[in-house]
C-alpha positions as CSV (number, residue, x, y, z in Angstrom):
1,M,-6.1,1.1,9.7
2,Y,-2.4,1.5,9.8
3,L,-0.4,1.1,6.6
4,E,3.4,0.7,6.3
5,I,5.1,0.4,2.9
6,V,8.7,-0.7,2.9
7,S,11.2,-0.9,0.0
8,P,14.7,-2.3,0.1
9,E,15.9,1.3,0.3
10,S,13.8,2.7,2.9
11,T,10.2,2.9,4.5
12,L,8.3,4.8,1.8
13,F,5.0,5.4,3.9
14,S,3.6,4.8,7.3
15,G,0.4,6.1,8.7
16,E,-3.3,5.7,9.0
17,V,-5.4,5.1,5.9
18,T,-9.0,4.4,4.9
19,S,-8.2,1.5,2.4
20,V,-5.5,-0.2,0.3
21,A,-5.9,-1.8,-3.0
22,V,-3.1,-4.0,-4.3
23,P,-2.2,-6.0,-7.5
24,G,-2.3,-9.7,-6.2
25,V,-1.0,-12.5,-8.2
26,N,-4.6,-13.7,-8.7
27,G,-6.0,-10.1,-9.2
28,E,-6.4,-6.9,-7.6
29,F,-8.0,-6.8,-4.1
30,E,-8.9,-4.2,-1.5
31,M,-8.5,-4.2,2.3
32,L,-10.6,-2.0,4.6
33,N,-10.6,-1.7,8.4
34,N,-11.2,-5.0,10.2
35,H,-10.2,-7.2,7.1
36,A,-9.6,-10.7,7.9
37,P,-5.8,-11.6,8.3
38,I,-4.1,-12.2,4.9
39,V,-0.7,-12.9,3.5
40,S,-0.3,-12.6,-0.3
41,L,2.2,-12.2,-3.1
42,L,2.0,-9.0,-5.2
43,K,2.6,-8.6,-9.0
44,E,3.6,-5.7,-11.0
45,G,1.1,-2.9,-10.8
46,V,-0.2,-0.1,-8.7
47,V,-0.9,0.1,-4.9
48,K,-3.8,2.4,-4.4
49,I,-4.0,4.2,-1.0
50,S,-7.1,6.0,0.2
51,G,-7.2,8.5,2.9
52,N,-5.4,11.7,3.8
53,I,-1.9,10.9,3.0
54,E,1.0,13.1,4.0
55,L,4.3,11.9,2.3
56,N,7.9,12.7,3.4
57,E,9.6,15.0,0.8
58,D,12.3,12.4,0.1
59,V,9.8,9.9,-1.3
60,Q,7.3,12.1,-2.9
61,D,8.6,11.5,-6.4
62,K,7.7,7.7,-6.1
63,F,4.0,8.4,-5.7
64,T,1.4,10.0,-7.9
65,K,-2.0,11.4,-7.0
66,G,-5.1,9.6,-8.2
67,D,-8.8,10.6,-8.2
68,K,-11.0,11.0,-5.0
69,N,-8.2,11.4,-2.4
70,T,-6.2,8.4,-3.6
71,T,-2.4,8.1,-3.8
72,L,-0.7,5.6,-6.2
73,L,2.6,3.7,-5.9
74,K,3.9,1.6,-8.9
75,I,5.5,-1.7,-7.8
76,N,7.3,-4.5,-9.7
77,S,6.5,-7.2,-7.1
78,G,6.1,-7.6,-3.3
79,T,4.3,-9.2,-0.4
80,I,1.5,-7.9,1.8
81,E,0.4,-9.0,5.3
82,M,-2.7,-7.7,7.1
83,K,-3.3,-8.5,10.7
84,D,-5.1,-6.6,13.6
85,N,-5.8,-3.6,11.3
86,K,-2.1,-3.2,10.4
87,V,-1.0,-3.6,6.8
88,I,2.7,-4.2,5.7
89,V,3.6,-3.9,2.1
90,L,7.1,-5.2,1.3
91,A,7.4,-3.6,-2.2
92,D,10.1,-3.9,-4.9
């Protein structure tokens, strides 16, 4: 599936991923390929991206590496939309 993470300053990441786990306002949830369409608010926490992620040098300092091929991004709040195997995270 395709993931795009956008902040007020710039696009932090765009590319193919295996899964995305996000801190929803009602708890953490994960989306895999062919997930049902969803729109949700996000709270402060960590976005966990699984897959072979290649980051641009200008945004690498915003991400950290997790275990088992995961990449982590701390957010304060945001919105997520998934539709037709495309996930868009508007993160603050």
